[in-house]
VOVEXGU-808953 format. One record per residue: residue in three letters; x, y, z of N, C-alpha, C in turn. Coordinates in nm, 3 decimals, always signed. Atoms other than C-alpha are relative to their C-alpha. Last residue first. Layout:
% residues N
(pt "ala",(X,Y,Z),(X,Y,Z),(X,Y,Z)) ...
END
This chain:
% residues 222
(pt "ser",(-0.036,-0.002,+0.143),(+3.968,+3.816,-0.413),(+0.126,-0.081,-0.021)) (pt "trp",(-0.145,-0.014,+0.019),(+3.778,+3.786,-0.087),(+0.029,+0.002,-0.150)) (pt "ile",(-0.036,-0.056,+0.131),(+3.423,+3.805,+0.045),(+0.151,+0.014,-0.006)) (pt "his",(-0.144,-0.010,+0.025),(+3.277,+3.598,+0.329),(+0.024,+0.052,-0.141)) (pt "cys",(-0.030,-0.050,+0.135),(+2.926,+3.628,+0.474),(+0.151,+0.018,-0.015)) (pt "asp",(-0.145,-0.002,+0.024),(+2.772,+3.449,+0.772),(+0.025,+0.044,-0.144)) (pt "his",(-0.072,+0.026,-0.125),(+2.429,+3.453,+0.938),(+0.151,+0.004,-0.018)) (pt "ile",(-0.141,+0.016,+0.042),(+2.232,+3.619,+0.661),(+0.081,-0.018,+0.128)) (pt "asp",(-0.103,-0.049,-0.093),(+1.859,+3.570,+0.732),(+0.139,-0.024,-0.060)) (pt "thr",(+0.058,-0.035,-0.130),(+1.529,+3.510,+0.555),(+0.103,+0.058,+0.097)) (pt "val",(-0.102,-0.009,-0.106),(+1.641,+3.511,+0.191),(-0.067,+0.045,+0.130)) (pt "phe",(-0.027,+0.134,-0.052),(+1.382,+3.386,-0.065),(+0.108,-0.001,+0.110)) (pt "asn",(+0.118,+0.064,-0.059),(+1.230,+3.728,-0.127),(+0.031,-0.134,+0.068)) (pt "leu",(+0.049,+0.105,+0.088),(+1.565,+3.902,-0.181),(-0.111,-0.078,+0.070)) (pt "arg",(+0.123,-0.046,+0.066),(+1.594,+4.215,+0.031),(-0.057,-0.103,-0.097)) (pt "ser",(+0.111,+0.013,-0.094),(+1.846,+4.049,+0.265),(-0.134,+0.041,-0.061)) (pt "leu",(+0.034,+0.142,-0.015),(+2.087,+4.001,-0.025),(-0.122,-0.019,+0.089)) (pt "lys",(+0.063,+0.044,+0.125),(+2.079,+4.372,-0.111),(-0.041,-0.147,+0.007)) (pt "leu",(+0.130,-0.066,+0.011),(+2.146,+4.471,+0.252),(-0.075,-0.048,-0.124)) (pt "lys",(+0.091,+0.065,-0.094),(+2.425,+4.217,+0.290),(-0.141,+0.056,-0.011)) (pt "ile",(+0.025,+0.134,+0.053),(+2.593,+4.349,-0.025),(-0.098,-0.075,+0.090)) (pt "gln",(+0.090,-0.015,+0.115),(+2.556,+4.708,+0.094),(-0.036,-0.136,-0.059)) (pt "glu",(+0.134,-0.030,-0.052),(+2.706,+4.618,+0.433),(-0.101,+0.015,-0.113)) (pt "met",(+0.061,+0.119,-0.058),(+3.008,+4.449,+0.272),(-0.144,+0.025,+0.045)) (pt "asp",(+0.068,-0.043,-0.123),(+3.096,+4.749,+0.053),(-0.078,-0.119,+0.055)) (pt "val",(+0.120,+0.076,-0.039),(+3.348,+4.627,-0.206),(-0.054,+0.052,+0.133)) (pt "glu",(+0.115,-0.056,+0.071),(+3.594,+4.871,-0.371),(-0.132,-0.068,+0.039)) (pt "glu",(+0.030,-0.137,-0.043),(+3.864,+4.802,-0.113),(-0.126,+0.057,-0.064)) (pt "pro",(-0.050,-0.099,+0.096),(+3.855,+4.425,-0.172),(-0.047,+0.141,+0.036)) (pt "ile",(+0.105,-0.045,+0.093),(+3.767,+4.239,+0.151),(+0.061,+0.102,-0.096)) (pt "gly",(+0.081,-0.112,-0.046),(+4.075,+4.080,+0.305),(-0.106,+0.036,-0.104)) (pt "gln",(+0.141,+0.022,+0.033),(+4.200,+3.737,+0.208),(-0.091,+0.107,+0.060)) (pt "leu",(+0.067,+0.018,-0.129),(+4.538,+3.783,+0.381),(-0.150,-0.015,-0.015)) (pt "ile",(-0.059,+0.118,-0.064),(+4.708,+3.727,+0.043),(-0.070,-0.030,+0.133)) (pt "ile",(+0.046,+0.120,+0.071),(+4.468,+3.972,-0.125),(+0.052,-0.126,+0.068)) (pt "leu",(+0.144,+0.009,-0.022),(+4.519,+4.251,+0.130),(-0.056,-0.126,-0.065)) (pt "met",(+0.021,+0.058,-0.132),(+4.893,+4.181,+0.125),(-0.148,-0.015,+0.032)) (pt "ser",(-0.041,+0.141,+0.002),(+4.907,+4.237,-0.252),(-0.028,-0.068,+0.135)) (pt "lys",(+0.099,+0.077,+0.076),(+4.708,+4.561,-0.237),(+0.030,-0.149,+0.004)) (pt "arg",(+0.127,-0.007,-0.075),(+4.924,+4.706,+0.041),(-0.108,-0.083,-0.070)) (pt "ile",(-0.013,+0.094,-0.112),(+5.244,+4.590,-0.132),(-0.131,-0.007,+0.078)) (pt "asn",(+0.005,+0.137,+0.054),(+5.134,+4.765,-0.454),(+0.008,-0.105,+0.111)) (pt "lys",(+0.135,+0.028,+0.049),(+5.049,+5.093,-0.278),(-0.012,-0.144,-0.048)) (pt "tyr",(+0.090,+0.007,-0.116),(+5.375,+5.092,-0.079),(-0.142,-0.036,-0.044)) (pt "val",(-0.026,+0.130,-0.063),(+5.576,+5.015,-0.394),(-0.094,-0.020,+0.119)) (pt "asn",(+0.069,+0.101,+0.081),(+5.410,+5.311,-0.566),(+0.020,-0.141,+0.055)) (pt "tyr",(+0.144,-0.022,-0.016),(+5.517,+5.545,-0.285),(-0.080,-0.105,-0.076)) (pt "leu",(+0.038,+0.055,-0.130),(+5.868,+5.393,-0.284),(-0.150,+0.017,+0.026)) (pt "val",(-0.007,+0.146,+0.010),(+5.905,+5.461,-0.659),(-0.047,-0.064,+0.131)) (pt "tyr",(+0.113,+0.042,+0.084),(+5.789,+5.823,-0.618),(-0.006,-0.152,-0.011)) (pt "val",(+0.119,-0.014,-0.085),(+6.033,+5.873,-0.330),(-0.124,-0.044,-0.076)) (pt "ser",(-0.004,+0.107,-0.100),(+6.313,+5.734,-0.549),(-0.122,+0.004,+0.092)) (pt "ile",(+0.031,+0.126,+0.068),(+6.220,+5.960,-0.844),(-0.006,-0.115,+0.101)) (pt "leu",(+0.141,-0.004,+0.042),(+6.208,+6.271,-0.622),(-0.042,-0.132,-0.065)) (pt "val",(+0.084,+0.011,-0.120),(+6.539,+6.186,-0.450),(-0.147,-0.007,-0.039)) (pt "ser",(-0.017,+0.135,-0.052),(+6.715,+6.124,-0.783),(-0.089,-0.024,+0.122)) (pt "leu",(+0.080,+0.088,+0.085),(+6.576,+6.444,-0.932),(+0.004,-0.143,+0.052)) (pt "leu",(+0.139,-0.035,-0.029),(+6.722,+6.635,-0.634),(-0.095,-0.088,-0.082)) (pt "pro",(+0.045,+0.072,-0.120),(+7.053,+6.447,-0.669),(-0.145,+0.030,+0.037)) (pt "asp",(-0.012,+0.145,+0.018),(+7.080,+6.569,-1.033),(-0.040,-0.078,+0.125)) (pt "ile",(+0.119,+0.051,+0.070),(+6.942,+6.920,-0.976),(+0.005,-0.152,-0.014)) (pt "phe",(+0.091,+0.060,-0.098),(+7.213,+6.992,-0.714),(-0.124,-0.060,-0.066)) (pt "pro",(-0.022,+0.145,-0.012),(+7.461,+7.041,-1.001),(-0.092,-0.069,+0.100)) (pt "ala",(+0.094,+0.051,-0.101),(+7.308,+7.385,-1.077),(+0.015,-0.152,+0.014)) (pt "asp",(-0.084,+0.077,-0.091),(+7.557,+7.594,-1.274),(-0.086,-0.048,+0.117)) (pt "phe",(-0.017,-0.059,-0.133),(+7.309,+7.702,-1.539),(+0.088,-0.091,+0.085)) (pt "phe",(-0.004,-0.145,+0.009),(+7.290,+7.648,-1.916),(+0.023,+0.069,+0.136)) (pt "met",(-0.089,-0.041,+0.109),(+7.369,+7.278,-1.949),(+0.020,+0.152,-0.002)) (pt "met",(-0.139,+0.008,-0.048),(+7.220,+7.207,-1.606),(+0.101,+0.039,-0.107)) (pt "val",(-0.021,-0.110,-0.096),(+6.878,+7.329,-1.726),(+0.145,+0.004,+0.045)) (pt "ile",(-0.001,-0.124,+0.081),(+6.898,+7.096,-2.029),(+0.026,+0.121,+0.090)) (pt "ser",(-0.130,-0.006,+0.068),(+6.996,+6.803,-1.802),(+0.012,+0.126,-0.085)) (pt "gly",(-0.106,-0.029,-0.097),(+6.699,+6.869,-1.571),(+0.136,+0.015,-0.066)) (pt "ile",(+0.014,-0.141,-0.037),(+6.453,+6.887,-1.863),(+0.112,+0.041,+0.097)) (pt "leu",(-0.033,-0.081,+0.119),(+6.581,+6.555,-1.999),(-0.005,+0.149,+0.033)) (pt "val",(-0.146,+0.002,+0.010),(+6.576,+6.395,-1.652),(+0.046,+0.086,-0.118)) (pt "ala",(-0.052,-0.080,-0.112),(+6.212,+6.504,-1.609),(+0.152,+0.007,-0.004)) (pt "val",(+0.027,-0.140,+0.040),(+6.126,+6.369,-1.958),(+0.054,+0.093,+0.109)) (pt "trp",(-0.108,-0.040,+0.091),(+6.296,+6.045,-1.851),(-0.019,+0.142,-0.052)) (pt "gly",(-0.123,-0.011,-0.079),(+6.062,+6.015,-1.554),(+0.117,+0.045,-0.085)) (pt "leu",(+0.008,-0.129,-0.070),(+5.763,+6.088,-1.780),(+0.124,+0.024,+0.087)) (pt "val",(-0.018,-0.105,+0.102),(+5.866,+5.800,-2.009),(+0.000,+0.137,+0.067)) (pt "asp",(-0.143,-0.004,+0.033),(+5.906,+5.573,-1.706),(+0.029,+0.110,-0.101)) (pt "glu",(-0.064,-0.069,-0.112),(+5.553,+5.662,-1.589),(+0.150,+0.012,-0.024)) (pt "trp",(+0.029,-0.142,+0.020),(+5.427,+5.563,-1.934),(+0.065,+0.083,+0.110)) (pt "leu",(-0.094,-0.045,+0.102),(+5.606,+5.230,-1.882),(-0.023,+0.147,-0.036)) (pt "his",(-0.132,-0.014,-0.062),(+5.419,+5.178,-1.556),(+0.101,+0.054,-0.100)) (pt "leu",(+0.006,-0.119,-0.085),(+5.086,+5.244,-1.732),(+0.135,+0.026,+0.066)) (pt "ser",(-0.004,-0.115,+0.091),(+5.173,+4.989,-2.003),(-0.002,+0.131,+0.079)) (pt "val",(-0.139,-0.013,+0.043),(+5.251,+4.733,-1.731),(+0.015,+0.121,-0.091)) (pt "val",(-0.075,-0.048,-0.116),(+4.906,+4.790,-1.577),(+0.146,+0.024,-0.037)) (pt "lys",(+0.038,-0.139,-0.023),(+4.733,+4.760,-1.916),(+0.078,+0.061,+0.116)) (pt "glu",(-0.062,-0.084,+0.103),(+4.924,+4.444,-2.006),(-0.032,+0.147,+0.022)) (pt "asn",(-0.146,+0.006,-0.013),(+4.834,+4.271,-1.680),(+0.067,+0.097,-0.095)) (pt "leu",(-0.030,-0.096,-0.108),(+4.472,+4.382,-1.705),(+0.150,+0.009,+0.022)) (pt "ser",(+0.001,+0.054,-0.137),(+4.454,+4.196,-2.038),(+0.034,+0.110,+0.100)) (pt "his",(+0.136,+0.010,-0.054),(+4.354,+4.373,-2.360),(-0.003,-0.049,+0.144)) (pt "gly",(+0.019,+0.115,-0.089),(+4.687,+4.500,-2.490),(-0.139,+0.001,+0.062)) (pt "asn",(+0.122,+0.071,+0.039),(+4.660,+4.748,-2.778),(-0.026,-0.123,+0.087)) (pt "arg",(+0.115,-0.090,-0.005),(+4.907,+4.996,-2.625),(-0.132,-0.070,-0.035)) (pt "leu",(+0.103,+0.052,-0.090),(+5.160,+4.724,-2.541),(-0.131,+0.079,-0.005)) (pt "lys",(+0.013,+0.145,+0.021),(+5.401,+4.774,-2.831),(-0.114,-0.058,+0.083)) (pt "met",(+0.070,+0.020,+0.127),(+5.344,+5.150,-2.827),(-0.025,-0.149,-0.026)) (pt "val",(+0.140,-0.040,-0.023),(+5.441,+5.156,-2.458),(-0.082,-0.024,-0.127)) (pt "ala",(+0.061,+0.108,-0.080),(+5.760,+4.959,-2.535),(-0.148,+0.030,+0.027)) (pt "ala",(+0.020,+0.114,+0.091),(+5.848,+5.206,-2.814),(-0.067,-0.116,+0.073)) (pt "gly",(+0.112,-0.034,+0.087),(+5.795,+5.499,-2.574),(-0.032,-0.114,-0.096)) (pt "asn",(+0.121,+0.022,-0.078),(+6.021,+5.329,-2.322),(-0.125,+0.034,-0.079)) (pt "val",(+0.013,+0.143,-0.031),(+6.295,+5.303,-2.584),(-0.128,-0.029,+0.078)) (pt "ile",(+0.024,+0.078,+0.122),(+6.249,+5.654,-2.731),(-0.028,-0.147,+0.033)) (pt "ile",(+0.133,-0.036,+0.050),(+6.210,+5.837,-2.397),(-0.035,-0.085,-0.123)) (pt "gly",(+0.100,+0.056,-0.091),(+6.509,+5.651,-2.255),(-0.142,+0.028,-0.045)) (pt "leu",(+0.006,+0.143,+0.029),(+6.725,+5.734,-2.560),(-0.107,-0.068,+0.087)) (pt "ile",(+0.066,+0.011,+0.131),(+6.643,+6.104,-2.517),(-0.018,-0.147,-0.037)) (pt "ala",(+0.140,-0.039,-0.019),(+6.727,+6.082,-2.146),(-0.078,-0.013,-0.130)) (pt "leu",(+0.071,+0.113,-0.060),(+7.046,+5.886,-2.219),(-0.148,+0.031,+0.021)) (pt "phe",(+0.008,+0.109,+0.098),(+7.170,+6.156,-2.460),(-0.081,-0.118,+0.055)) (pt "leu",(+0.093,-0.042,+0.105),(+7.088,+6.440,-2.218),(-0.020,-0.112,-0.101)) (pt "met",(+0.135,+0.005,-0.056),(+7.258,+6.262,-1.927),(-0.105,+0.032,-0.106)) (pt "gly",(+0.035,+0.142,-0.011),(+7.569,+6.205,-2.138),(-0.140,-0.019,+0.055)) (pt "gln",(+0.026,+0.045,+0.138),(+7.577,+6.574,-2.232),(-0.040,-0.148,-0.001)) (pt "val",(+0.132,-0.046,+0.041),(+7.540,+6.663,-1.862),(-0.035,-0.047,-0.141)) (pt "asn",(-0.016,-0.015,+0.145),(+7.836,+6.454,-1.747),(-0.137,+0.034,-0.059)) (pt "thr",(+0.046,+0.111,+0.083),(+7.791,+6.512,-1.375),(+0.027,+0.031,-0.147)) (pt "glu",(+0.020,-0.031,+0.141),(+7.972,+6.730,-1.122),(-0.044,-0.125,-0.076)) (pt "glu",(-0.116,+0.025,+0.085),(+7.922,+6.633,-0.760),(-0.034,+0.035,-0.144)) (pt "pro",(+0.019,+0.065,+0.131),(+7.666,+6.782,-0.523),(+0.130,-0.014,-0.078)) (pt "ser",(-0.133,-0.007,+0.063),(+7.764,+6.857,-0.160),(-0.006,-0.072,-0.135)) (pt "phe",(-0.079,-0.099,-0.073),(+7.442,+6.942,+0.023),(+0.142,+0.013,-0.054)) (pt "leu",(+0.071,-0.128,+0.007),(+7.201,+6.767,-0.213),(+0.082,+0.111,+0.063)) (pt "gly",(-0.036,-0.070,+0.123),(+7.457,+6.488,-0.257),(-0.072,+0.132,-0.018)) (pt "pro",(-0.124,-0.076,-0.025),(+7.410,+6.387,+0.109),(+0.044,+0.082,-0.122)) (pt "ile",(+0.027,-0.103,-0.102),(+7.046,+6.304,+0.015),(+0.127,+0.076,+0.040)) (pt "ala",(+0.052,-0.125,+0.056),(+7.140,+6.126,-0.310),(-0.019,+0.110,+0.104)) (pt "lys",(-0.103,-0.071,+0.077),(+7.370,+5.851,-0.180),(-0.048,+0.139,-0.042)) (pt "ser",(-0.116,-0.016,-0.090),(+7.148,+5.715,+0.100),(+0.115,+0.072,-0.070)) (pt "leu",(+0.025,-0.113,-0.089),(+6.849,+5.782,-0.128),(+0.118,+0.025,+0.094)) (pt "ile",(-0.012,-0.123,+0.079),(+6.994,+5.550,-0.395),(-0.019,+0.123,+0.089)) (pt "phe",(-0.141,-0.018,+0.033),(+7.045,+5.271,-0.138),(+0.022,+0.131,-0.078)) (pt "val",(-0.066,-0.043,-0.124),(+6.693,+5.316,+0.001),(+0.149,+0.024,-0.025)) (pt "ser",(+0.037,-0.140,-0.026),(+6.554,+5.301,-0.353),(+0.068,+0.054,+0.125)) (pt "gly",(-0.068,-0.088,+0.095),(+6.744,+4.980,-0.438),(-0.027,+0.147,+0.028)) (pt "val",(-0.144,+0.006,-0.029),(+6.630,+4.796,-0.124),(+0.077,+0.097,-0.089)) (pt "val",(-0.022,-0.066,-0.129),(+6.270,+4.911,-0.173),(+0.149,+0.005,+0.034)) (pt "leu",(+0.013,-0.145,+0.016),(+6.269,+4.824,-0.545),(+0.026,+0.075,+0.131)) (pt "val",(-0.114,-0.048,+0.080),(+6.402,+4.471,-0.492),(-0.002,+0.152,-0.011)) (pt "ile",(-0.118,+0.010,-0.087),(+6.148,+4.408,-0.214),(+0.124,+0.054,-0.070)) (pt "ser",(+0.006,-0.109,-0.098),(+5.865,+4.536,-0.436),(+0.122,+0.000,+0.092)) (pt "asn",(-0.031,-0.125,+0.070),(+5.960,+4.305,-0.725),(+0.006,+0.117,+0.099)) (pt "ile",(-0.144,+0.008,+0.030),(+5.961,+4.002,-0.495),(+0.047,+0.131,-0.064)) (pt "ile",(-0.071,-0.017,-0.128),(+5.618,+4.107,-0.362),(+0.151,-0.003,-0.020)) (pt "ala",(+0.013,-0.140,-0.043),(+5.472,+4.159,-0.711),(+0.078,+0.027,+0.128)) (pt "gly",(-0.085,-0.083,+0.086),(+5.606,+3.824,-0.832),(-0.002,+0.145,+0.042)) (pt "leu",(-0.137,+0.031,-0.042),(+5.449,+3.645,-0.535),(+0.099,+0.084,-0.081)) (pt "leu",(-0.021,-0.074,-0.124),(+5.123,+3.821,-0.616),(+0.141,-0.022,+0.053)) (pt "ser",(-0.036,-0.137,+0.040),(+5.146,+3.691,-0.975),(+0.023,+0.087,+0.123)) (pt "phe",(-0.146,-0.006,+0.012),(+5.151,+3.339,-0.829),(+0.045,+0.140,-0.038)) (pt "arg",(-0.057,-0.072,-0.115),(+4.792,+3.402,-0.722),(+0.152,+0.005,-0.004)) (pt "lys",(+0.012,-0.145,+0.016),(+4.669,+3.308,-1.072),(+0.065,+0.078,+0.115)) (pt "tyr",(-0.131,-0.064,-0.019),(+4.807,+2.954,-1.057),(-0.006,+0.153,+0.002)) (pt "gly",(-0.071,-0.050,+0.117),(+4.492,+2.745,-1.018),(+0.126,+0.075,+0.039)) (pt "tyr",(+0.060,-0.128,+0.039),(+4.260,+2.710,-0.720),(+0.064,+0.057,-0.126)) (pt "thr",(+0.139,+0.023,+0.041),(+4.341,+2.338,-0.684),(-0.075,+0.128,-0.037)) (pt "phe",(+0.056,-0.136,-0.007),(+4.714,+2.403,-0.680),(-0.143,-0.006,-0.052)) (pt "lys",(-0.066,-0.071,-0.110),(+4.855,+2.057,-0.595),(-0.058,+0.139,+0.021)) (pt "gly",(+0.022,+0.074,-0.124),(+4.619,+1.843,-0.803),(+0.060,+0.069,+0.120)) (pt "ser",(-0.067,+0.129,+0.000),(+4.616,+2.108,-1.075),(-0.029,-0.071,+0.132)) (pt "arg",(-0.031,+0.059,-0.130),(+4.415,+2.415,-1.167),(+0.067,-0.136,-0.015)) (pt "gly",(+0.117,+0.046,-0.074),(+4.435,+2.598,-1.496),(+0.043,-0.066,+0.130)) (pt "arg",(-0.003,+0.144,-0.026),(+4.749,+2.607,-1.707),(-0.129,-0.051,+0.066)) (pt "lys",(+0.083,+0.069,+0.100),(+4.664,+2.953,-1.845),(-0.003,-0.152,+0.022)) (pt "ser",(+0.140,-0.005,-0.042),(+4.793,+3.117,-1.525),(-0.093,-0.073,-0.097)) (pt "leu",(+0.025,+0.098,-0.105),(+5.147,+3.002,-1.607),(-0.148,-0.006,+0.038)) (pt "lys",(-0.002,+0.134,+0.060),(+5.158,+3.187,-1.939),(-0.036,-0.106,+0.104)) (pt "gln",(+0.110,-0.001,+0.096),(+5.048,+3.514,-1.779),(-0.009,-0.135,-0.069)) (pt "phe",(+0.121,+0.040,-0.071),(+5.277,+3.428,-1.487),(-0.123,+0.003,-0.090)) (pt "tyr",(-0.009,+0.139,-0.046),(+5.585,+3.429,-1.711),(-0.132,-0.045,+0.063)) (pt "trp",(-0.007,+0.087,+0.118),(+5.496,+3.749,-1.901),(-0.001,-0.147,+0.042)) (pt "ala",(+0.135,-0.004,+0.059),(+5.392,+3.924,-1.580),(-0.008,-0.091,-0.121)) (pt "leu",(+0.087,+0.081,-0.084),(+5.717,+3.810,-1.413),(-0.142,-0.004,-0.055)) (pt "gly",(-0.043,+0.139,+0.007),(+5.929,+3.940,-1.699),(-0.092,-0.091,+0.079)) (pt "leu",(+0.030,+0.051,+0.134),(+5.733,+4.265,-1.732),(+0.034,-0.149,-0.010)) (pt "ser",(+0.146,+0.009,+0.012),(+5.738,+4.330,-1.358),(-0.040,-0.061,-0.133)) (pt "leu",(+0.043,+0.114,-0.082),(+6.110,+4.249,-1.339),(-0.151,-0.021,-0.011)) (pt "ser",(-0.048,+0.119,+0.071),(+6.177,+4.485,-1.629),(-0.041,-0.126,+0.075)) (pt "asp",(+0.094,+0.025,+0.109),(+5.955,+4.746,-1.460),(+0.041,-0.122,-0.082)) (pt "gly",(+0.126,+0.047,-0.059),(+6.160,+4.717,-1.142),(-0.102,-0.032,-0.106)) (pt "leu",(-0.029,+0.138,-0.042),(+6.481,+4.746,-1.344),(-0.126,-0.062,+0.062)) (pt "asp",(+0.012,+0.085,+0.119),(+6.328,+5.053,-1.512),(+0.031,-0.146,+0.032)) (pt "his",(+0.142,+0.003,+0.035),(+6.277,+5.219,-1.172),(-0.022,-0.092,-0.120)) (pt "leu",(+0.065,+0.083,-0.101),(+6.633,+5.127,-1.071),(-0.148,-0.016,-0.031)) (pt "ala",(-0.041,+0.137,+0.033),(+6.766,+5.269,-1.398),(-0.064,-0.098,+0.098)) (pt "asp",(+0.088,+0.043,+0.109),(+6.562,+5.584,-1.330),(+0.033,-0.143,-0.042)) (pt "ser",(+0.134,+0.013,-0.059),(+6.741,+5.616,-0.998),(-0.099,-0.048,-0.105)) (pt "leu",(+0.001,+0.126,-0.075),(+7.077,+5.546,-1.168),(-0.136,-0.024,+0.066)) (pt "ile",(-0.001,+0.109,+0.099),(+7.007,+5.822,-1.423),(-0.008,-0.134,+0.073)) (pt "ala",(+0.133,-0.003,+0.062),(+6.913,+6.065,-1.142),(-0.013,-0.113,-0.103)) (pt "leu",(+0.090,+0.077,-0.086),(+7.226,+5.960,-0.951),(-0.141,-0.003,-0.056)) (pt "ser",(+0.132,-0.058,-0.021),(+7.439,+6.080,-1.242),(-0.087,-0.092,+0.086)) (pt "asn",(+0.002,-0.035,-0.142),(+7.813,+6.009,-1.244),(-0.133,+0.065,+0.039)) (pt "thr",(+0.031,-0.143,-0.010),(+7.797,+6.016,-1.627),(+0.003,+0.051,+0.145)) (pt "tyr",(-0.091,-0.077,+0.086),(+7.976,+5.681,-1.659),(-0.021,+0.150,+0.016)) (pt "leu",(-0.134,+0.004,-0.059),(+7.800,+5.521,-1.361),(+0.098,+0.086,-0.079)) (pt "gly",(+0.007,-0.073,-0.126),(+7.459,+5.634,-1.487),(+0.135,+0.004,+0.071)) (pt "gly",(+0.002,-0.144,+0.029),(+7.545,+5.521,-1.841),(-0.004,+0.084,+0.126)) (pt "ala",(-0.135,-0.036,+0.049),(+7.643,+5.170,-1.727),(+0.009,+0.150,-0.024)) (pt "ile",(-0.091,+0.017,-0.114),(+7.323,+5.144,-1.522),(+0.142,+0.039,-0.038)) (pt "glu",(+0.020,-0.107,-0.099),(+7.119,+5.291,-1.807),(+0.099,-0.008,+0.116)) (pt "ile",(-0.064,-0.120,+0.057),(+7.264,+5.054,-2.070),(-0.009,+0.116,+0.099)) (pt "ile",(-0.145,+0.026,-0.008),(+7.171,+4.757,-1.847),(+0.078,+0.120,-0.053)) (pt "thr",(-0.036,-0.014,-0.142),(+6.821,+4.903,-1.806),(+0.149,-0.021,+0.020)) (pt "phe",(-0.022,-0.142,-0.026),(+6.802,+4.947,-2.186),(+0.036,+0.024,+0.147)) (pt "ile",(-0.124,-0.043,+0.067),(+6.858,+4.576,-2.243),(+0.029,+0.146,+0.033)) (pt "leu",(-0.114,+0.062,-0.068),(+6.593,+4.486,-1.982),(+0.133,+0.047,-0.059)) (pt "asn",(-0.022,-0.063,-0.130),(+6.334,+4.733,-2.112),(+0.125,-0.054,+0.070)) (pt "leu",(-0.034,-0.141,+0.024),(+6.359,+4.622,-2.474),(+0.038,+0.067,+0.132)) (pt "phe",(-0.139,-0.002,+0.043),(+6.365,+4.256,-2.364),(+0.049,+0.142,-0.032)) (pt "phe",(-0.089,+0.047,-0.108),(+6.047,+4.296,-2.161),(+0.146,+0.011,-0.042)) (pt "ala",(-0.010,-0.111,-0.097),(+5.864,+4.505,-2.425),(+0.097,-0.036,+0.113)) (pt "val",(-0.083,-0.103,+0.063),(+5.938,+4.235,-2.686),(+0.022,+0.117,+0.096)) (pt "lys",(-0.138,+0.050,+0.007),(+5.805,+3.960,-2.458),(+0.094,+0.105,-0.057)) (pt "met",(-0.063,-0.028,-0.128),(+5.490,+4.158,-2.375),(+0.147,-0.044,+0.000)) 
END
């Protein structure tokens, strides 16, 4: 996970510089997405080590819930960044600016290679953390494929609106995923019943046990 983190972080810096150089909002949107993944990787790497400490006198349940704090911090960063990108991209749909298409093409190819290498590095991961991060990196690869296709189209057709359009689509996709992650995190923090758990079914199965006469209280959380 450490190698994947540094790969993603270094490339995110290159993306931001490249997005500014090429005047491409699509590149900057993908840079924001990769920044979120870099934060996720860094926090996952840190909390994976932290969770192995076990419980302490202060944290008697252990440190596993610290990963939720990381998810919330990451989500806030992504929301702020996505709203900023959308505030630039939506007006750009109606008055698009010229972009450096060759630069976009080069960065898209580089993005596919770097994120693909990070995916390969995590493909044999066994922990849920590693599997989730690997899925996010696959999404990054697909995002760069979209930028690659967009830049190729712009090379042959006068369609500068494609860049802000890609930016809007990527930002909306990021916000959708942030919403899902925040919803899951808040459900855990507020000690809600996990979505996949059916409380009534559990009560029914418990009540059928020979030694159970009554269920007066039942609590389930994760």
